[in-house]
C-alpha positions as CSV (number, residue, x, y, z in Angstrom):
1,M,22.8,-5.4,18.0
2,T,24.2,-8.8,17.3
3,S,22.4,-11.2,15.2
4,Q,21.6,-14.8,16.4
5,N,20.6,-17.7,14.1
6,H,17.0,-18.8,14.4
7,T,14.4,-20.6,12.2
8,V,12.8,-17.8,10.3
9,I,9.6,-17.9,8.0
10,T,9.8,-15.5,5.3
11,F,6.5,-14.4,3.2
12,R,6.5,-12.9,-0.2
13,S,3.6,-11.6,-2.3
14,Y,2.9,-14.4,-4.8
15,P,3.6,-13.0,-8.3
16,F,0.3,-14.1,-9.9
17,Q,0.1,-14.0,-13.8
18,A,-3.3,-13.6,-15.7
19,G,-4.4,-17.1,-17.0
20,Q,-2.9,-19.1,-14.1
21,K,-5.1,-21.8,-12.7
22,I,-4.8,-21.8,-9.0
23,Y,-6.2,-23.7,-6.0
24,I,-6.4,-22.1,-2.7
25,A,-6.2,-24.8,0.0
26,D,-7.9,-22.9,3.0
27,G,-9.6,-19.9,4.2
28,P,-12.7,-18.2,3.1
29,R,-11.6,-18.1,-0.7
30,H,-10.6,-21.8,-0.9
31,G,-11.1,-23.6,-4.1
32,D,-10.3,-23.4,-7.8
33,W,-9.7,-20.1,-9.6
34,E,-8.5,-18.6,-12.7
35,V,-6.3,-15.4,-12.5
36,I,-7.8,-13.0,-14.9
37,E,-6.1,-9.8,-14.0
38,V,-3.2,-8.6,-11.8
39,T,-2.3,-5.1,-10.6
40,D,0.2,-3.8,-7.8
41,R,-2.5,-4.0,-5.4
42,K,-5.3,-6.1,-6.7
43,V,-6.0,-9.4,-8.2
44,S,-9.1,-10.6,-10.2
45,F,-10.2,-14.3,-10.2
46,R,-12.8,-16.1,-12.2
47,C,-14.6,-19.2,-10.7
48,P,-14.4,-22.0,-13.3
49,I,-17.9,-23.5,-12.0
50,S,-20.2,-20.3,-11.8
51,H,-17.9,-18.0,-13.9
52,R,-18.4,-15.2,-11.4
53,E,-15.6,-12.8,-11.1
54,F,-14.1,-11.3,-8.0
55,T,-11.4,-8.5,-7.4
56,W,-9.7,-8.6,-4.1
57,D,-6.7,-6.9,-2.4
58,R,-3.6,-9.2,-2.9
59,F,-3.7,-11.7,-0.2
60,C,-1.7,-14.9,-1.1
61,Y,1.8,-15.2,-0.1
62,F,4.5,-17.7,-0.7
63,M,6.2,-19.0,2.5
64,E,9.6,-20.2,2.9
65,E,11.2,-21.6,6.1
66,A,14.9,-21.3,6.6
67,N,16.9,-23.1,9.5
68,N,20.0,-21.4,11.0
69,S,19.0,-17.9,9.5
70,P,19.9,-14.6,11.2
71,W,17.1,-12.8,13.0
72,P,16.6,-10.1,13.4
73,H,18.0,-9.1,9.9
74,S,20.5,-6.2,9.8
75,D,19.3,-3.5,7.4
């Protein structure tokens, strides 16, 4: 199969670190959070207002858009 060039959007798990102050711009978890613990599968946050803590499956991704990128990628 021959690759052709396309605009491709790449998603990567965000490398959270304990102590980070973050803002989630949209979705059901939007708002300000402090990262309190990170594992391979879970991330724990603390709300700076209520101080409630939540542990969720990792769900945030960093997005990159590249023009003139081959797709599908050859393995």
